[in-house]
C-alpha positions as CSV (number, residue, x, y, z in Angstrom):
1,M,0.0,-0.1,0.0
2,V,1.3,3.4,-0.9
3,K,1.4,6.0,1.6
4,K,-1.0,8.9,1.2
5,Q,1.9,11.3,1.8
6,D,4.1,9.7,-0.7
7,I,1.3,10.1,-3.5
8,A,0.9,13.6,-2.6
9,R,4.8,14.0,-2.8
10,L,4.9,12.7,-6.0
11,Q,1.8,14.3,-7.7
12,E,3.2,17.8,-6.6
13,L,6.6,17.1,-8.1
14,G,4.9,15.7,-10.9
15,K,2.8,18.9,-11.4
16,Q,5.9,21.1,-11.1
17,L,7.5,19.1,-13.8
18,R,4.4,19.4,-16.1
19,D,4.6,23.0,-15.9
20,I,8.2,23.0,-17.2
21,A,7.3,20.3,-19.9
22,D,4.4,22.6,-21.2
23,M,6.7,25.5,-22.0
24,P,7.0,26.3,-25.7
25,I,10.7,26.2,-25.4
26,Q,10.7,22.4,-25.1
27,Q,9.7,22.2,-28.7
28,H,12.1,24.9,-29.7
29,N,14.9,22.7,-28.2
30,K,13.7,19.6,-29.7
31,K,13.8,21.1,-33.0
32,L,17.5,22.3,-32.4
33,W,18.4,18.7,-31.5
34,T,16.6,17.1,-34.3
35,A,18.3,19.6,-37.0
36,V,22.0,18.9,-35.6
37,N,21.3,15.1,-35.6
38,D,19.6,15.3,-39.0
39,L,22.9,17.2,-40.2
40,Q,21.0,20.4,-40.8
41,M,22.2,22.4,-37.8
42,I,20.6,25.5,-36.7
43,R,23.1,26.4,-34.2
44,P,25.3,24.1,-32.1
45,V,23.2,22.6,-29.1
46,I,24.6,22.4,-25.4
47,H,24.1,19.5,-22.9
48,V,25.7,18.8,-19.5
49,R,25.7,15.3,-18.0
50,D,27.4,12.7,-16.0
51,Y,27.5,14.2,-12.6
52,P,27.3,12.1,-9.5
53,L,24.4,13.5,-7.3
54,Y,27.0,14.4,-4.6
55,L,28.8,16.7,-6.9
56,I,25.7,18.8,-7.7
57,A,23.7,18.6,-4.4
58,F,22.7,22.0,-3.2
59,E,20.7,22.6,0.2
60,Q,17.8,20.3,0.1
61,E,16.7,20.5,-3.7
62,L,17.6,16.8,-4.4
63,A,16.6,15.5,-0.9
64,T,14.3,12.5,-1.1
65,T,11.5,12.0,1.7
66,I,10.1,8.7,0.4
67,E,11.1,5.2,2.1
68,D,10.0,2.8,-0.7
69,D,13.0,1.9,-2.9
70,F,11.1,2.2,-6.3
71,L,9.2,5.2,-5.4
72,K,12.0,6.8,-4.1
73,D,13.6,6.3,-7.4
74,I,10.9,8.1,-9.1
75,E,11.0,10.9,-6.6
76,R,14.6,11.4,-7.3
77,N,14.1,11.3,-11.2
78,L,11.5,14.1,-10.6
79,L,13.7,16.1,-8.4
80,L,16.7,15.8,-10.8
81,R,14.8,16.9,-13.7
82,I,13.5,20.0,-12.0
83,Y,16.9,20.6,-10.7
84,E,18.5,20.3,-14.0
85,W,16.1,22.4,-15.7
86,K,16.6,25.2,-13.0
87,H,20.2,25.1,-12.9
88,L,21.7,23.1,-15.9
89,R,19.2,24.0,-18.7
90,C,21.3,24.7,-21.7
91,D,19.3,23.1,-24.5
92,R,17.6,20.4,-22.2
93,V,14.3,19.1,-23.3
94,V,11.7,18.1,-20.5
95,E,9.1,15.8,-21.7
96,P,5.8,15.3,-19.9
97,I,6.6,11.6,-19.0
98,I,7.5,9.4,-16.2
99,K,9.5,6.4,-17.2
100,C,8.5,3.1,-15.8
101,P,11.4,0.8,-15.9
102,V,10.5,-2.7,-16.8
103,V,11.7,-5.4,-14.3
104,Y,14.4,-7.7,-15.7
105,T,17.4,-9.4,-14.9
106,D,20.7,-9.5,-17.1
107,T,23.6,-11.8,-15.8
108,E,26.1,-9.8,-18.1
109,F,29.4,-11.5,-18.9
110,G,30.0,-13.5,-15.5
111,I,33.4,-11.9,-15.3
112,K,34.9,-9.3,-12.9
113,A,38.5,-8.4,-12.2
114,G,38.1,-6.8,-8.9
115,N,35.9,-6.7,-5.6
116,P,35.0,-3.4,-3.9
117,S,36.6,-2.6,-0.7
118,P,34.0,-2.1,1.9
119,K,34.6,1.8,2.5
120,S,34.5,4.5,-0.1
121,F,36.4,7.6,-0.2
122,I,33.2,9.8,0.3
123,E,31.3,8.5,3.4
124,G,28.0,6.9,2.7
125,S,28.6,6.8,-1.2
126,E,28.9,4.2,-3.8
127,Y,31.2,6.4,-5.6
128,N,35.0,6.0,-5.6
129,R,35.4,2.6,-4.1
130,S,38.9,1.1,-4.3
131,L,39.1,-2.5,-5.9
132,H,41.3,-5.4,-5.3
133,F,42.4,-6.4,-8.8
134,E,43.2,-10.0,-10.1
135,S,43.7,-10.7,-13.8
136,Q,41.1,-13.0,-15.1
137,I,42.3,-13.6,-18.5
138,E,46.0,-14.6,-19.2
139,T,45.6,-17.7,-21.4
140,E,43.4,-18.8,-24.1
141,A,41.7,-21.3,-21.4
142,D,40.5,-18.4,-19.6
143,L,38.4,-17.0,-22.4
144,Q,35.9,-19.5,-21.3
145,K,35.2,-17.1,-18.3
146,I,33.5,-14.7,-20.7
147,K,29.8,-15.8,-20.8
148,V,26.8,-15.0,-23.0
149,P,24.6,-13.2,-20.9
150,V,21.1,-14.3,-20.2
151,V,18.1,-12.1,-19.8
152,E,14.7,-12.6,-18.1
153,Y,11.7,-10.5,-18.2
154,D,9.1,-10.3,-15.3
155,E,6.1,-8.9,-17.3
156,Q,3.6,-9.2,-14.4
157,A,6.0,-7.3,-12.1
158,T,6.3,-4.6,-14.7
159,M,2.8,-4.1,-15.1
160,R,2.1,-3.8,-11.4
161,R,4.5,-1.0,-11.3
162,R,3.1,0.8,-14.6
163,D,-0.6,0.7,-13.3
164,M,0.6,2.0,-9.8
165,L,2.4,4.9,-11.5
166,R,-0.6,5.6,-13.8
167,E,-3.0,5.6,-10.8
168,I,-0.4,8.2,-9.0
169,F,0.1,10.5,-12.0
170,D,-3.2,10.1,-13.7
171,G,-4.0,13.6,-15.5
172,I,-0.5,14.9,-14.6
173,L,2.2,12.9,-16.5
174,D,2.1,10.0,-19.0
175,V,3.6,6.9,-17.9
176,K,5.7,4.8,-20.4
177,L,7.3,1.7,-19.9
178,F,11.1,1.8,-20.5
179,G,13.5,-1.0,-20.9
180,R,17.0,-0.6,-22.4
181,C,18.1,1.8,-25.1
182,H,21.6,1.9,-24.6
183,F,24.2,-1.0,-24.5
184,R,27.7,0.0,-23.5
185,C,29.8,-1.9,-26.2
186,H,33.3,-1.2,-25.3
187,P,35.4,-4.4,-26.0
188,L,39.0,-3.3,-25.4
189,D,38.1,-1.2,-22.2
190,D,36.1,-4.2,-20.7
191,I,38.8,-6.7,-21.8
192,M,41.6,-4.6,-20.5
193,T,39.7,-4.4,-17.2
194,W,39.4,-8.1,-16.8
195,M,43.2,-8.9,-18.2
196,G,45.0,-5.8,-16.7
197,I,46.3,-2.9,-18.7
198,D,50.0,-4.0,-18.6
199,L,49.3,-7.6,-19.6
200,G,46.5,-6.4,-22.3
201,M,48.7,-3.9,-24.0
202,M,51.6,-6.3,-24.3
203,N,49.2,-9.0,-25.6
204,L,48.3,-6.6,-28.6
205,A,51.8,-7.1,-29.8
206,L,52.7,-10.5,-28.3
207,E,49.6,-12.6,-28.4
208,P,47.5,-11.1,-31.1
209,E,45.3,-14.1,-31.6
210,L,44.4,-14.2,-27.8
211,M,43.1,-10.6,-28.2
212,H,41.2,-11.4,-31.4
213,Q,39.5,-14.2,-30.0
214,A,38.5,-12.3,-26.8
215,V,37.2,-9.2,-28.8
216,S,35.1,-11.7,-31.0
217,L,33.7,-13.5,-28.0
218,Y,32.6,-10.2,-26.4
219,I,31.2,-8.7,-29.4
220,D,29.3,-12.2,-30.1
221,A,27.9,-12.1,-26.4
222,Q,26.8,-8.5,-26.7
223,I,24.9,-9.3,-29.9
224,S,23.3,-12.5,-28.3
225,R,22.4,-10.0,-25.4
226,I,20.7,-7.3,-27.2
227,K,18.8,-9.8,-29.3
228,Q,17.4,-11.4,-26.2
229,Y,15.9,-7.8,-25.4
230,E,14.6,-7.4,-28.5
231,K,12.8,-10.8,-28.7
232,L,11.5,-10.1,-25.2
233,G,10.0,-7.0,-26.5
234,I,11.9,-4.7,-23.8
235,L,13.9,-2.6,-25.9
236,S,13.1,1.2,-25.8
237,S,14.0,4.0,-28.5
238,N,16.8,6.4,-28.0
239,N,15.2,8.6,-30.5
240,G,14.4,11.2,-28.0
241,F,15.9,13.0,-24.9
242,E,18.3,10.0,-24.3
243,N,21.9,10.0,-24.2
244,V,23.4,8.0,-27.4
245,G,26.3,6.4,-25.8
246,N,28.8,9.1,-24.8
247,N,27.8,11.6,-27.7
248,C,24.6,13.2,-26.5
249,I,20.9,13.4,-27.2
250,G,19.2,11.3,-29.8
251,Y,16.4,13.4,-31.3
252,T,16.3,12.6,-35.2
253,S,13.9,12.3,-38.0
254,D,15.9,9.4,-39.6
255,L,14.9,6.8,-37.1
256,P,11.4,5.8,-36.1
257,P,9.9,7.6,-33.3
258,A,9.3,5.5,-29.9
259,T,6.7,3.1,-29.7
260,E,3.3,4.2,-27.8
261,S,4.1,2.1,-24.9
262,G,7.6,3.0,-24.6
263,I,9.0,-0.6,-25.2
264,G,9.3,-3.0,-28.1
265,A,11.5,-1.1,-30.1
266,K,13.7,-3.0,-32.8
267,I,17.5,-2.9,-32.8
268,S,17.5,-1.3,-36.4
269,H,15.4,1.5,-35.0
270,L,18.0,2.5,-32.5
271,W,21.3,4.5,-32.2
272,G,24.3,2.0,-31.5
273,E,27.5,3.0,-30.1
274,N,31.0,1.8,-29.5
275,S,34.0,3.3,-27.9
276,D,37.5,2.2,-26.7
277,Q,39.1,4.7,-24.6
278,I,42.0,2.6,-23.7
279,M,43.3,2.8,-27.3
280,T,43.7,6.4,-27.2
281,G,47.6,5.8,-27.3
282,V,47.6,2.7,-29.7
283,S,48.2,3.4,-33.5
284,P,45.4,3.8,-36.0
285,E,46.6,0.5,-37.6
286,M,46.4,-1.4,-34.5
287,T,43.0,0.1,-33.4
288,Q,41.7,-0.7,-36.9
289,E,42.8,-4.3,-36.5
290,F,41.7,-4.9,-32.9
291,A,38.8,-2.6,-32.3
292,F,37.1,-1.2,-35.5
293,E,37.0,-4.7,-37.7
294,H,35.4,-6.5,-34.8
295,E,32.9,-3.7,-33.9
296,K,31.6,-3.2,-37.3
297,K,29.6,-6.4,-36.7
298,W,27.8,-4.7,-33.9
299,A,27.3,-1.3,-35.4
300,D,26.0,-2.6,-38.6
301,M,22.8,-3.9,-36.3
302,F,21.8,-0.4,-36.0
303,G,19.8,2.3,-37.7
304,L,22.5,5.1,-36.9
305,H,26.0,4.6,-35.0
306,S,27.8,7.0,-32.4
307,Y,31.6,6.5,-32.1
308,G,34.0,7.6,-29.0
309,C,34.2,8.9,-25.6
310,C,37.1,10.4,-24.2
311,E,40.0,8.8,-26.6
312,R,41.7,10.6,-29.1
313,L,40.4,10.0,-32.9
314,D,41.4,12.8,-34.9
315,H,44.4,10.8,-36.3
316,K,41.9,7.7,-37.1
317,L,38.9,9.3,-38.7
318,D,39.6,7.9,-42.0
319,L,39.7,4.4,-40.8
320,L,36.6,5.1,-38.5
321,K,34.5,6.4,-41.6
322,N,35.6,3.6,-43.7
323,S,34.7,1.1,-41.1
324,F,31.3,2.1,-40.1
325,P,28.9,3.0,-42.9
326,R,26.1,4.0,-40.6
327,L,28.4,6.4,-38.7
328,R,26.6,9.7,-37.6
329,K,28.1,10.9,-34.4
330,V,31.8,11.1,-33.6
331,S,33.4,12.2,-30.2
332,C,36.2,14.9,-30.2
333,S,37.4,14.8,-26.6
334,P,40.0,17.3,-25.3
335,F,42.7,14.7,-26.4
336,S,41.8,15.2,-30.0
337,K,42.7,18.1,-32.1
338,L,39.2,19.9,-32.8
339,E,40.2,21.8,-35.8
340,S,41.7,18.6,-37.6
341,T,38.6,16.9,-36.6
342,M,36.2,19.5,-37.8
343,E,38.3,19.8,-41.2
344,Q,38.0,16.1,-41.8
345,L,34.5,15.6,-40.8
346,G,33.0,18.7,-42.3
347,S,29.2,18.7,-42.7
348,D,28.6,14.7,-43.0
349,Y,28.5,13.8,-39.4
350,V,27.7,15.3,-35.8
351,I,30.9,16.2,-33.8
352,S,30.3,15.7,-30.2
353,F,32.8,18.0,-28.6
354,K,33.9,17.6,-25.0
355,P,34.8,21.0,-23.4
356,N,37.5,20.7,-20.9
357,A,35.8,20.1,-17.6
358,N,39.2,20.3,-15.5
359,Y,38.9,24.0,-15.8
360,L,36.1,24.2,-13.5
361,A,38.0,22.5,-10.8
362,G,40.9,23.9,-8.8
363,D,40.9,26.6,-6.4
364,T,38.9,28.7,-8.8
365,P,37.5,28.1,-12.2
366,D,39.0,29.1,-15.2
367,M,35.9,30.9,-16.7
368,E,37.9,33.0,-19.2
369,Y,39.6,29.9,-20.6
370,L,36.3,28.1,-20.9
371,E,34.6,31.0,-22.6
372,K,37.4,31.1,-25.3
373,E,37.2,27.3,-25.9
374,L,33.6,27.9,-26.7
375,L,34.1,31.1,-29.0
376,H,36.8,29.0,-30.7
377,A,34.7,26.0,-31.2
378,C,31.9,28.1,-32.7
379,E,34.3,30.0,-35.0
380,L,35.6,26.7,-36.4
381,T,32.1,25.4,-36.6
382,Q,31.4,28.3,-39.0
383,K,34.6,27.9,-40.9
384,Y,34.0,24.0,-41.6
385,K,30.3,24.0,-41.7
386,V,30.0,21.3,-39.2
387,N,27.1,19.9,-37.1
388,L,28.3,20.4,-33.5
389,V,27.3,19.4,-30.0
390,F,28.8,20.9,-26.7
391,N,28.9,17.7,-24.7
392,T,30.2,18.6,-21.2
393,K,30.5,15.5,-19.1
394,T,32.6,13.1,-16.8
395,L,32.7,15.8,-14.1
396,I,35.0,14.8,-11.2
397,T,35.0,17.5,-8.7
398,L,33.4,21.1,-8.4
399,N,35.3,21.8,-5.2
400,G,32.1,21.7,-3.2
401,E,30.7,24.5,-5.6
402,P,27.9,23.2,-7.8
403,W,27.3,26.6,-8.9
404,R,30.3,26.4,-11.0
405,L,28.4,24.2,-13.4
406,W,25.5,26.3,-13.3
407,N,27.6,29.4,-14.3
408,W,29.2,27.3,-17.1
409,C,25.8,26.4,-18.4
410,D,24.7,30.1,-18.3
411,M,27.8,31.1,-20.0
412,A,27.7,28.5,-22.7
413,S,24.2,29.2,-23.5
414,R,25.0,32.9,-23.9
415,V,27.9,32.6,-25.9
416,V,26.5,30.2,-28.5
417,E,23.1,32.4,-28.8
418,D,25.1,35.5,-29.2
419,F,27.5,34.0,-31.7
420,Y,24.4,32.7,-33.8
421,K,22.1,35.9,-33.6
């Protein structure tokens, strides 16, 4: 039985979110995202993401009151979306919906290289726990430890959740089922985690066949996994305000829209993604051999494809473009050369540029540098006629001052809007 005060709490937050979602600017921002992803950019779009809650917490704005674990997650989601609109708006889109996560189990790959210590560096937090590491893959025989994931769906439990949320948010927000729309497919990143970086890097040169077998097993396991989700009918579209891998929001007219229920999407209707950050210091030729050649089997299943995260890619773009015919989004991290990336990609792709969030840390944030970085990117965007996303992510610290990030969002919006007047 849901407590009356919990229902009242969720309904009040739902009404606040609905007022935000009904603002005309939501359709304007959705148009901006669709244009850039359709390679018809109106102006660059801006998004900020990937921040642990302890980093952005301010006063009681994200404080939950509900005890029930499931409803607390719904409460936290509402609080975060309201907070983000208030402080981290940029070109955010707020939809008038509540996602009801489907109930499922996923055994994943059955292999882990480390066990977390009982204490974290931040008291009471799940973040930043140290790990005791032991290499799990050293010989060909060890490859059998990589298991094919098994996925099971509890439809009855899911429908009970949905019906409860529909009753709570009736007349306030639409309740949509939500399964999986994103699968982290980073084979070398994961394999190096299981094997150990030193041994893994050495094996690229000394035991290439072992590495090829490992990557091939990983990709086949991922393909089996996502096909199980598709068969069970619990894939959700990422053609909406969903992060596409590590390269930002997915609105596009080049993929089918989300289903009415929220689940039942086809793999070919989704954005797919790959990345291998560990390969940032590996030669283009070796990256092609051990990453791109294997990953294309995964990428070819999707309607559109996104590549990269924090690795350097500007010196690998010819190989990248030739490997993935459905490639649409490409990461340009602070480790890549921005002008070279723009010159090579031009108007044929979306560039997800990651501003250097390190300048928000330290004793004082260097807002002057960050503003120049944005202006320089806008100038290059105009010069090379590219489709650009400013995708600020992977924030590690704000030195206890969440308003540093608020100020960056306000500054970035002002710079881009003034430049494109």
